[in-house]
Backbone as CSV, one residue per row, in Angstrom:
resi,resn,N_x,N_y,N_z,CA_x,CA_y,CA_z,C_x,C_y,C_z
1,MET,-6.538,24.705,17.097,-7.104,23.467,17.634,-6.878,22.300,16.664
2,TRP,-7.095,22.576,15.377,-6.902,21.520,14.381,-5.462,21.061,14.339
3,SER,-4.515,22.018,14.416,-3.099,21.660,14.358,-2.676,20.866,15.589
4,VAL,-3.213,21.210,16.736,-2.902,20.480,17.962,-3.391,19.038,17.854
5,GLN,-4.604,18.857,17.320,-5.155,17.510,17.150,-4.327,16.704,16.154
6,ALA,-3.867,17.358,15.092,-3.057,16.669,14.091,-1.741,16.183,14.689
7,ILE,-1.097,17.030,15.493,0.162,16.644,16.138,-0.078,15.501,17.119
8,GLU,-1.206,15.578,17.844,-1.539,14.515,18.793,-1.744,13.183,18.068
9,ARG,-2.468,13.218,16.948,-2.703,11.985,16.183,-1.393,11.438,15.618
10,LEU,-0.521,12.330,15.162,0.769,11.889,14.629,1.587,11.197,15.711
11,GLY,1.600,11.799,16.899,2.311,11.176,18.008,1.713,9.837,18.393
12,PHE,0.389,9.744,18.338,-0.287,8.482,18.656,0.077,7.409,17.646
13,ALA,0.134,7.782,16.363,0.499,6.825,15.310,1.930,6.333,15.492
14,MET,2.834,7.240,15.836,4.223,6.838,16.070,4.321,5.904,17.267
15,ARG,3.502,6.157,18.283,3.500,5.280,19.461,2.959,3.898,19.094
16,LEU,1.947,3.857,18.244,1.429,2.565,17.787,2.510,1.771,17.065
17,PHE,3.264,2.449,16.215,4.326,1.785,15.458,5.387,1.229,16.407
18,TRP,5.795,2.042,17.377,6.792,1.602,18.348,6.271,0.436,19.184
19,ASP,5.051,0.582,19.699,4.476,-0.470,20.541,4.298,-1.775,19.779
20,SER,3.966,-1.692,18.507,3.762,-2.904,17.709,5.030,-3.735,17.665
21,PHE,6.147,-3.108,17.346,7.393,-3.861,17.255,7.961,-4.193,18.631
22,TYR,7.606,-3.396,19.630,7.995,-3.728,21.004,7.373,-5.054,21.414
23,TRP,6.069,-5.209,21.152,5.386,-6.451,21.524,5.749,-7.601,20.591
24,LEU,6.161,-7.280,19.372,6.639,-8.332,18.471,7.911,-8.969,19.023
25,ILE,8.779,-8.128,19.615,10.066,-8.615,20.106,9.947,-9.287,21.472
26,ILE,9.217,-8.657,22.411,9.193,-9.185,23.773,7.852,-9.806,24.146
27,GLY,6.941,-9.889,23.190,5.609,-10.397,23.503,5.601,-11.792,24.089
28,ARG,6.464,-12.657,23.583,6.501,-14.036,24.062,6.818,-14.082,25.563
29,ARG,7.673,-13.161,26.011,8.054,-13.147,27.421,6.856,-12.866,28.327
30,TYR,5.918,-12.037,27.837,4.752,-11.671,28.636,3.486,-12.392,28.168
31,LYS,3.668,-13.495,27.438,2.558,-14.277,26.913,1.651,-13.429,26.021
32,GLN,2.279,-12.564,25.250,1.548,-11.692,24.323,2.113,-11.831,22.906
33,LYS,2.576,-13.007,22.558,3.188,-13.198,21.245,2.135,-13.089,20.136
34,VAL,2.590,-12.579,18.997,1.696,-12.503,17.844,1.574,-13.892,17.236
35,ARG,0.380,-14.256,16.881,0.135,-15.598,16.336,0.324,-15.572,14.819
36,LEU,1.048,-16.556,14.318,1.312,-16.640,12.889,0.014,-16.731,12.093
37,ARG,-0.971,-17.397,12.650,-2.257,-17.541,11.962,-2.902,-16.183,11.695
38,GLN,-2.769,-15.251,12.647,-3.335,-13.920,12.458,-2.635,-13.174,11.328
39,VAL,-1.313,-13.291,11.271,-0.556,-12.599,10.228,-0.887,-13.178,8.856
40,VAL,-0.962,-14.501,8.774,-1.294,-15.156,7.500,-2.690,-14.746,7.047
41,GLU,-3.607,-14.631,7.977,-4.968,-14.200,7.631,-4.966,-12.780,7.085
42,GLN,-4.141,-11.904,7.676,-4.058,-10.528,7.184,-3.409,-10.469,5.803
43,ILE,-2.438,-11.339,5.571,-1.835,-11.403,4.237,-2.879,-11.823,3.207
44,ARG,-3.720,-12.773,3.580,-4.775,-13.232,2.664,-5.791,-12.127,2.406
45,VAL,-6.265,-11.496,3.475,-7.319,-10.480,3.349,-6.807,-9.245,2.618
46,ASN,-5.638,-8.742,3.033,-5.125,-7.487,2.490,-4.302,-7.663,1.222
47,GLY,-3.766,-8.856,1.015,-2.930,-9.088,-0.155,-3.605,-9.913,-1.221
48,PHE,-3.870,-11.168,-0.923,-4.419,-12.077,-1.928,-5.787,-11.621,-2.427
49,ASP,-6.652,-11.171,-1.519,-7.991,-10.747,-1.934,-7.958,-9.481,-2.783
50,ALA,-6.908,-8.674,-2.636,-6.792,-7.450,-3.432,-6.122,-7.687,-4.777
51,LEU,-5.583,-8.888,-4.993,-4.800,-9.167,-6.199,-5.587,-8.973,-7.500
52,PRO,-6.838,-9.451,-7.612,-7.550,-9.276,-8.885,-7.715,-7.823,-9.305
53,ILE,-8.136,-6.951,-8.383,-8.357,-5.550,-8.746,-7.029,-4.848,-9.010
54,VAL,-5.979,-5.197,-8.263,-4.660,-4.603,-8.493,-4.137,-4.985,-9.872
55,MET,-4.270,-6.247,-10.240,-3.775,-6.699,-11.539,-4.578,-6.085,-12.677
56,ALA,-5.883,-5.989,-12.504,-6.731,-5.420,-13.557,-6.399,-3.949,-13.797
57,LEU,-6.317,-3.176,-12.715,-6.032,-1.749,-12.869,-4.604,-1.518,-13.350
58,SER,-3.667,-2.356,-12.924,-2.285,-2.213,-13.389,-2.196,-2.463,-14.893
59,PHE,-2.937,-3.445,-15.374,-2.969,-3.725,-16.812,-3.491,-2.512,-17.575
60,VAL,-4.563,-1.903,-17.064,-5.147,-0.730,-17.720,-4.175,0.450,-17.689
61,VAL,-3.500,0.646,-16.547,-2.532,1.747,-16.433,-1.392,1.549,-17.419
62,GLY,-0.894,0.312,-17.553,0.165,0.042,-18.514,-0.264,0.355,-19.939
63,MET,-1.477,-0.017,-20.275,-1.988,0.258,-21.614,-2.172,1.765,-21.827
64,MET,-2.667,2.459,-20.790,-2.850,3.904,-20.887,-1.523,4.616,-21.103
65,LEU,-0.499,4.199,-20.346,0.827,4.797,-20.522,1.347,4.553,-21.933
66,SER,1.126,3.365,-22.449,1.571,3.046,-23.809,0.913,3.965,-24.826
67,ILE,-0.382,4.166,-24.681,-1.109,5.043,-25.620,-0.550,6.456,-25.587
68,GLN,-0.385,7.000,-24.377,0.061,8.380,-24.239,1.519,8.559,-24.659
69,LEU,2.373,7.618,-24.276,3.789,7.755,-24.598,4.056,7.575,-26.092
70,LEU,3.363,6.644,-26.730,3.528,6.479,-28.174,3.107,7.742,-28.916
71,TYR,2.018,8.358,-28.431,1.549,9.598,-29.057,2.562,10.728,-28.843
72,ALA,3.094,10.852,-27.619,4.032,11.941,-27.322,5.376,11.739,-27.999
73,LEU,5.890,10.509,-27.983,7.221,10.254,-28.541,7.234,10.214,-30.062
74,SER,6.059,10.033,-30.671,6.006,9.989,-32.139,6.420,11.322,-32.750
75,ASP,6.226,12.424,-32.017,6.622,13.734,-32.528,8.130,13.847,-32.678
76,PHE,8.855,13.028,-31.911,10.323,13.079,-31.959,10.914,11.853,-32.664
77,GLY,10.051,10.998,-33.189,10.522,9.794,-33.845,11.205,8.827,-32.896
78,ALA,10.762,8.833,-31.647,11.419,8.015,-30.617,10.457,6.984,-30.041
79,GLU,9.596,6.428,-30.886,8.622,5.444,-30.406,9.297,4.236,-29.746
80,SER,10.532,3.921,-30.176,11.215,2.749,-29.621,11.534,2.915,-28.138
81,GLN,11.544,4.162,-27.653,11.862,4.413,-26.241,10.663,4.197,-25.322
82,VAL,9.495,3.894,-25.905,8.314,3.699,-25.075,8.487,2.495,-24.159
83,LEU,9.198,1.499,-24.619,9.436,0.302,-23.819,10.210,0.644,-22.543
84,LEU,11.285,1.412,-22.686,12.079,1.821,-21.530,11.283,2.722,-20.599
85,ALA,10.527,3.650,-21.166,9.764,4.600,-20.354,8.695,3.898,-19.518
86,ILE,7.987,2.954,-20.128,6.936,2.234,-19.393,7.551,1.373,-18.303
87,ALA,8.598,0.639,-18.627,9.206,-0.272,-17.650,9.677,0.478,-16.411
88,LYS,10.358,1.597,-16.607,10.893,2.324,-15.455,9.820,3.112,-14.715
89,SER,8.857,3.659,-15.428,7.830,4.471,-14.764,6.887,3.615,-13.919
90,VAL,6.554,2.410,-14.398,5.633,1.586,-13.607,6.333,0.986,-12.388
91,THR,7.593,0.572,-12.541,8.277,-0.034,-11.391,8.641,0.996,-10.338
92,ARG,9.010,2.187,-10.766,9.414,3.221,-9.823,8.229,3.968,-9.227
93,GLU,7.195,4.206,-10.017,6.165,5.154,-9.596,4.744,4.620,-9.627
94,PHE,4.277,4.208,-10.788,2.852,3.968,-10.941,2.353,2.733,-10.197
95,SER,3.092,1.638,-10.246,2.640,0.432,-9.550,2.524,0.641,-8.041
96,PRO,3.554,1.202,-7.366,3.400,1.449,-5.925,2.271,2.406,-5.600
97,LEU,2.127,3.464,-6.404,1.109,4.471,-6.102,-0.300,3.921,-6.298
98,ILE,-0.555,3.276,-7.424,-1.878,2.723,-7.697,-2.226,1.647,-6.678
99,THR,-1.274,0.768,-6.385,-1.527,-0.301,-5.418,-1.776,0.267,-4.031
100,GLY,-1.002,1.281,-3.645,-1.201,1.911,-2.346,-2.580,2.526,-2.206
101,ILE,-3.047,3.178,-3.248,-4.383,3.798,-3.210,-5.469,2.732,-3.121
102,ILE,-5.321,1.653,-3.880,-6.306,0.569,-3.839,-6.364,-0.061,-2.448
103,VAL,-5.205,-0.376,-1.895,-5.166,-1.022,-0.582,-5.645,-0.068,0.505
104,ALA,-5.359,1.213,0.364,-5.858,2.192,1.338,-7.380,2.206,1.343
105,GLY,-7.986,2.134,0.155,-9.439,2.104,0.074,-10.039,0.843,0.651
106,ARG,-9.338,-0.283,0.496,-9.846,-1.561,1.009,-9.479,-1.766,2.479
107,SER,-8.196,-1.852,2.730,-7.713,-2.262,4.042,-7.731,-1.130,5.056
108,GLY,-7.386,0.074,4.622,-7.393,1.198,5.555,-8.773,1.431,6.133
109,ALA,-9.786,1.391,5.266,-11.167,1.560,5.735,-11.583,0.417,6.644
110,ALA,-11.191,-0.807,6.301,-11.568,-1.976,7.102,-10.942,-1.922,8.492
111,ILE,-9.674,-1.521,8.578,-8.999,-1.429,9.871,-9.650,-0.373,10.744
112,ALA,-9.927,0.799,10.151,-10.567,1.867,10.922,-11.960,1.453,11.397
113,ALA,-12.727,0.792,10.528,-14.086,0.370,10.902,-14.057,-0.690,11.992
114,ARG,-13.121,-1.630,11.860,-13.035,-2.709,12.850,-12.677,-2.174,14.232
115,ILE,-11.616,-1.376,14.301,-11.187,-0.847,15.600,-12.205,0.148,16.133
116,GLY,-12.757,0.978,15.238,-13.749,1.959,15.674,-14.986,1.317,16.270
117,SER,-15.469,0.264,15.641,-16.649,-0.426,16.174,-16.352,-1.078,17.515
118,GLN,-15.119,-1.556,17.708,-14.744,-2.153,18.981,-14.585,-1.098,20.070
119,VAL,-14.150,0.102,19.682,-14.082,1.198,20.647,-15.479,1.589,21.104
120,VAL,-16.401,1.705,20.150,-17.772,2.094,20.466,-18.460,1.056,21.343
121,SER,-18.223,-0.218,21.054,-18.863,-1.291,21.827,-18.087,-1.663,23.087
122,GLN,-17.016,-0.904,23.361,-16.179,-1.091,24.554,-15.457,-2.441,24.577
123,GLU,-15.266,-3.031,23.406,-14.496,-4.276,23.335,-13.019,-4.041,23.625
124,ILE,-12.515,-2.848,23.327,-11.116,-2.528,23.622,-10.890,-2.588,25.134
125,ASP,-11.809,-2.018,25.895,-11.700,-2.076,27.357,-11.779,-3.514,27.853
126,ALA,-12.609,-4.318,27.202,-12.735,-5.718,27.604,-11.434,-6.472,27.357
127,LEU,-10.753,-6.158,26.241,-9.463,-6.795,25.968,-8.443,-6.469,27.048
128,LYS,-8.437,-5.212,27.480,-7.503,-4.807,28.534,-7.815,-5.531,29.840
129,VAL,-9.091,-5.699,30.131,-9.501,-6.345,31.382,-9.019,-7.790,31.439
130,ILE,-9.096,-8.496,30.295,-8.695,-9.908,30.294,-7.189,-10.087,30.019
131,GLY,-6.466,-8.962,29.974,-5.018,-9.032,29.888,-4.430,-9.080,28.499
132,ILE,-5.210,-8.723,27.471,-4.718,-8.702,26.091,-4.357,-7.267,25.715
133,VAL,-3.154,-7.067,25.207,-2.721,-5.736,24.773,-3.385,-5.415,23.429
134,PRO,-4.217,-4.363,23.359,-4.938,-4.065,22.098,-4.024,-3.858,20.895
135,VAL,-2.883,-3.203,21.098,-1.971,-2.949,19.978,-1.457,-4.261,19.395
136,ARG,-1.066,-5.173,20.259,-0.553,-6.461,19.807,-1.619,-7.266,19.091
137,TYR,-2.856,-7.149,19.526,-3.938,-7.957,18.983,-4.568,-7.336,17.745
138,LEU,-4.667,-6.000,17.703,-5.415,-5.332,16.635,-4.548,-4.629,15.595
139,VAL,-3.346,-4.206,15.964,-2.517,-3.404,15.062,-1.357,-4.206,14.477
140,LEU,-0.673,-4.981,15.303,0.512,-5.707,14.846,0.234,-6.696,13.711
141,PRO,-0.805,-7.539,13.780,-1.048,-8.476,12.666,-1.268,-7.802,11.311
142,PRO,-2.161,-6.786,11.213,-2.299,-6.139,9.897,-1.048,-5.378,9.470
143,LEU,-0.283,-4.865,10.439,0.956,-4.164,10.094,1.948,-5.118,9.447
144,LEU,2.166,-6.265,10.069,3.056,-7.265,9.481,2.494,-7.810,8.168
145,GLY,1.176,-8.018,8.147,0.535,-8.549,6.952,0.726,-7.651,5.741
146,LEU,0.562,-6.341,5.929,0.723,-5.416,4.804,2.188,-5.216,4.446
147,MET,3.081,-5.247,5.410,4.499,-5.108,5.110,5.007,-6.282,4.277
148,ILE,4.356,-7.428,4.420,4.725,-8.603,3.624,3.988,-8.633,2.287
149,SER,2.687,-8.340,2.313,1.869,-8.501,1.113,2.028,-7.358,0.109
150,MET,2.325,-6.145,0.569,2.455,-5.017,-0.360,3.564,-5.228,-1.397
151,PRO,4.781,-5.640,-1.004,5.804,-5.893,-2.041,5.394,-6.975,-3.030
152,LEU,4.673,-7.998,-2.559,4.216,-9.047,-3.467,3.191,-8.496,-4.460
153,LEU,2.310,-7.638,-3.975,1.332,-6.999,-4.867,2.034,-6.115,-5.896
154,ILE,3.093,-5.424,-5.455,3.820,-4.539,-6.364,4.467,-5.329,-7.496
155,ILE,5.051,-6.465,-7.177,5.683,-7.288,-8.212,4.653,-7.728,-9.253
156,CYS,3.476,-8.160,-8.781,2.409,-8.553,-9.714,1.941,-7.354,-10.535
157,ALA,1.838,-6.194,-9.888,1.407,-4.984,-10.586,2.425,-4.576,-11.645
158,ASP,3.719,-4.706,-11.341,4.761,-4.376,-12.322,4.618,-5.235,-13.579
159,ILE,4.456,-6.535,-13.373,4.354,-7.462,-14.508,3.121,-7.158,-15.348
160,MET,1.988,-6.922,-14.685,0.756,-6.658,-15.423,0.799,-5.313,-16.145
161,SER,1.442,-4.314,-15.536,1.546,-3.004,-16.193,2.401,-3.096,-17.459
162,ILE,3.529,-3.803,-17.357,4.388,-3.967,-18.529,3.671,-4.778,-19.610
163,TYR,2.922,-5.787,-19.175,2.167,-6.595,-20.133,1.074,-5.757,-20.807
164,GLY,0.403,-4.898,-20.037,-0.604,-4.008,-20.626,0.012,-3.079,-21.651
165,GLY,1.222,-2.562,-21.354,1.904,-1.729,-22.334,2.288,-2.507,-23.576
166,ALA,2.638,-3.781,-23.379,3.032,-4.608,-24.524,1.864,-4.841,-25.473
167,ILE,0.682,-5.063,-24.914,-0.483,-5.378,-25.753,-0.758,-4.271,-26.763
168,PHE,-0.575,-3.020,-26.341,-0.850,-1.915,-27.256,0.361,-1.537,-28.105
169,SER,1.563,-1.777,-27.582,2.767,-1.257,-28.239,3.357,-2.180,-29.297
170,VAL,3.129,-3.479,-29.186,3.862,-4.427,-30.046,3.613,-4.187,-31.531
171,GLN,2.396,-3.799,-31.868,2.110,-3.580,-33.285,2.878,-2.371,-33.807
172,LYS,2.925,-1.316,-33.017,3.664,-0.112,-33.422,5.162,-0.363,-33.482
173,LEU,5.659,-1.199,-32.566,7.105,-1.445,-32.485,7.540,-2.641,-33.319
174,ASP,6.565,-3.334,-33.919,6.846,-4.519,-34.733,7.633,-5.562,-33.933
175,MET,7.081,-5.893,-32.771,7.691,-6.879,-31.887,6.628,-7.874,-31.438
176,SER,7.079,-9.034,-30.971,6.150,-9.964,-30.340,6.010,-9.598,-28.862
177,VAL,4.939,-10.071,-28.257,4.713,-9.770,-26.844,5.841,-10.344,-25.989
178,SER,6.258,-11.551,-26.289,7.323,-12.178,-25.502,8.639,-11.408,-25.633
179,ALA,8.938,-10.929,-26.838,10.156,-10.149,-27.045,10.076,-8.816,-26.300
180,TYR,8.881,-8.207,-26.314,8.679,-6.944,-25.595,8.906,-7.143,-24.097
181,MET,8.314,-8.197,-23.538,8.443,-8.459,-22.101,9.900,-8.727,-21.740
182,LEU,10.581,-9.524,-22.551,11.976,-9.862,-22.267,12.860,-8.622,-22.320
183,GLU,12.640,-7.790,-23.324,13.437,-6.575,-23.452,13.161,-5.605,-22.302
184,SER,11.892,-5.555,-21.854,11.534,-4.683,-20.729,12.278,-5.095,-19.466
185,PHE,12.334,-6.386,-19.202,13.044,-6.869,-18.018,14.546,-6.654,-18.153
186,ASN,15.051,-6.679,-19.383,16.485,-6.472,-19.585,16.899,-5.025,-19.322
187,VAL,16.034,-4.072,-19.646,16.406,-2.660,-19.464,16.228,-2.208,-18.019
188,LEU,15.510,-2.976,-17.220,15.307,-2.600,-15.824,16.559,-2.868,-15.002
189,LEU,16.834,-1.958,-14.078,17.910,-2.154,-13.119,17.322,-2.629,-11.793
190,VAL,18.155,-3.239,-10.989,17.693,-3.696,-9.672,17.136,-2.524,-8.862
191,GLY,17.795,-1.370,-8.977,17.347,-0.195,-8.236,15.951,0.264,-8.615
192,ASP,15.562,0.057,-9.878,14.216,0.445,-10.304,13.156,-0.345,-9.552
193,VAL,13.360,-1.647,-9.453,12.395,-2.503,-8.769,12.434,-2.273,-7.259
194,VAL,13.641,-2.150,-6.717,13.798,-1.962,-5.269,13.135,-0.670,-4.819
195,GLN,13.218,0.375,-5.648,12.585,1.643,-5.283,11.086,1.465,-5.070
196,GLY,10.453,0.730,-5.961,9.026,0.479,-5.807,8.722,-0.376,-4.596
197,LEU,9.570,-1.344,-4.299,9.351,-2.218,-3.145,9.502,-1.451,-1.836
198,ILE,10.486,-0.550,-1.784,10.656,0.272,-0.577,9.427,1.136,-0.352
199,LYS,8.947,1.753,-1.422,7.745,2.575,-1.310,6.557,1.758,-0.835
200,SER,6.426,0.532,-1.317,5.273,-0.292,-0.956,5.246,-0.602,0.535
201,VAL,6.422,-0.868,1.125,6.484,-1.134,2.562,6.076,0.115,3.351
202,VAL,6.582,1.268,2.923,6.219,2.536,3.586,4.723,2.791,3.470
203,PHE,4.156,2.553,2.291,2.727,2.763,2.099,1.909,1.830,2.983
204,GLY,2.354,0.571,3.116,1.653,-0.373,3.972,1.633,0.085,5.417
205,ILE,2.768,0.596,5.904,2.839,1.106,7.274,1.901,2.292,7.445
206,ILE,1.890,3.195,6.474,1.011,4.367,6.547,-0.452,3.945,6.618
207,ILE,-0.849,3.007,5.791,-2.251,2.578,5.743,-2.693,2.017,7.084
208,VAL,-1.882,1.170,7.688,-2.257,0.560,8.960,-2.276,1.594,10.079
209,LEU,-1.247,2.427,10.157,-1.173,3.396,11.255,-2.284,4.434,11.170
210,VAL,-2.587,4.895,9.969,-3.675,5.875,9.819,-5.022,5.230,10.149
211,GLY,-5.255,4.017,9.631,-6.511,3.329,9.927,-6.683,3.055,11.403
212,ALA,-5.616,2.580,12.063,-5.695,2.267,13.489,-5.861,3.531,14.322
213,THR,-5.095,4.572,14.002,-5.196,5.826,14.755,-6.590,6.423,14.652
214,THR,-7.128,6.422,13.451,-8.483,6.942,13.252,-9.500,6.093,13.997
215,GLY,-9.329,4.783,13.968,-10.260,3.891,14.654,-10.244,4.060,16.155
216,PHE,-9.062,4.205,16.739,-8.953,4.349,18.192,-9.532,5.675,18.685
217,HIS,-9.679,6.657,17.802,-10.203,7.965,18.208,-11.667,8.158,17.806
218,VAL,-12.368,7.072,17.534,-13.774,7.173,17.152,-14.619,7.632,18.332
219,THR,-15.513,8.558,18.068,-16.514,8.993,19.046,-17.851,9.148,18.328
220,GLY,-18.928,9.039,19.053,-20.233,9.312,18.456,-20.950,8.103,17.906
221,GLY,-20.611,6.903,18.365,-21.356,5.712,17.978,-21.150,5.313,16.533
222,ALA,-22.200,4.750,15.934,-22.118,4.221,14.572,-21.810,5.317,13.562
223,GLU,-22.346,6.510,13.793,-22.061,7.622,12.876,-20.579,7.978,12.910
224,GLY,-19.986,7.903,14.096,-18.563,8.181,14.228,-17.709,7.153,13.502
225,VAL,-18.157,5.903,13.510,-17.426,4.852,12.793,-17.422,5.140,11.295
226,GLY,-18.572,5.565,10.772,-18.655,5.907,9.342,-17.740,7.062,8.979
227,LYS,-17.713,8.100,9.820,-16.833,9.238,9.555,-15.367,8.832,9.648
228,ALA,-15.048,7.974,10.613,-13.667,7.530,10.777,-13.209,6.737,9.567
229,THR,-14.096,5.907,9.023,-13.756,5.110,7.847,-13.418,6.004,6.661
230,THR,-14.252,7.022,6.443,-14.005,7.959,5.351,-12.705,8.723,5.570
231,SER,-12.507,9.189,6.800,-11.298,9.948,7.119,-10.043,9.101,6.923
232,ALA,-10.119,7.832,7.312,-8.955,6.953,7.192,-8.521,6.817,5.743
233,VAL,-9.482,6.671,4.829,-9.152,6.524,3.408,-8.548,7.808,2.852
234,VAL,-9.185,8.942,3.145,-8.711,10.226,2.617,-7.326,10.555,3.155
235,ILE,-7.130,10.392,4.460,-5.837,10.721,5.070,-4.752,9.767,4.581
236,SER,-5.086,8.485,4.470,-4.103,7.507,3.986,-3.625,7.856,2.589
237,ILE,-4.556,8.135,1.691,-4.182,8.467,0.311,-3.349,9.748,0.268
238,SER,-3.725,10.735,1.090,-2.965,11.988,1.132,-1.535,11.748,1.583
239,PHE,-1.352,10.956,2.638,-0.008,10.668,3.138,0.771,9.790,2.163
240,ILE,0.077,8.901,1.458,0.749,8.054,0.467,1.323,8.906,-0.661
241,VAL,0.531,9.848,-1.158,1.012,10.735,-2.235,2.180,11.576,-1.746
242,LEU,2.070,12.100,-0.508,3.158,12.905,0.055,4.419,12.063,0.246
243,ALA,4.259,10.867,0.805,5.411,9.981,1.013,6.028,9.566,-0.313
244,ASP,5.201,9.379,-1.333,5.697,9.001,-2.653,6.572,10.103,-3.235
245,MET,6.142,11.344,-3.067,6.930,12.470,-3.566,8.266,12.563,-2.835
246,ILE,8.244,12.432,-1.506,9.480,12.519,-0.725,10.426,11.369,-1.069
247,ALA,9.865,10.145,-1.148,10.693,8.975,-1.467,11.287,9.088,-2.866
248,SER,10.492,9.562,-3.820,10.993,9.716,-5.193,12.160,10.687,-5.243
249,TYR,12.070,11.752,-4.457,13.149,12.743,-4.448,14.457,12.145,-3.917
250,PHE,14.377,11.464,-2.783,15.588,10.948,-2.153,16.133,9.699,-2.864
251,LEU,15.251,8.873,-3.416,15.708,7.647,-4.050,16.250,7.862,-5.462
252,THR,16.047,9.045,-6.002,16.568,9.340,-7.343,17.784,10.256,-7.308
253,GLN,18.253,10.587,-6.112,19.429,11.459,-6.007,20.718,10.682,-6.284
């Protein structure tokens, strides 16, 4: 029974993704176009509002990596390689993963709660009655918003992570912070940054689809909304970690 429900939810999520871009392309023809104001609002809510916590945690992660890598590489007399290791690890792996988890906790829960409460209060049925397609109105704006805002968050997270590593490493490496930052950007390849950006777009899609799917399947009133919110966060993070592993494998071949 559990496996059947999981397959059903997966199919529903794929249908949401298809329907979202279907209405994005032909919505204007049926007077169902997505409004730019809605997308900009989602970029603000899911991107700009999450920027402080993303930057703070990225700074801490960069510093943590610096501490651990300096300790590990000192056994081999290779402390100078900490700069390369931090730059590539945060752009390829840590920045997308940390940012994805943060946004899943914020936006994934919010999407599930919003749609779930509207399902319980029968607002979804009311939208259908007045001729508004629920997917176009409730799913497409946050989907576009996260697909745009996630790469921007990743770029900020990359810079803050490298800067956090610089704060702890410069004394050991006998470098200035500006020299450390410049050298870090010099050792990075375009592919390192692009890998993180690709992951961020995938993570954004996962967060919206999981949150929306969970919200549309809410039952049991207010208690069901609470359970759906929790489920959306847990499932989103699980799929993000799984997608990160798969993407890392294929993008490093």
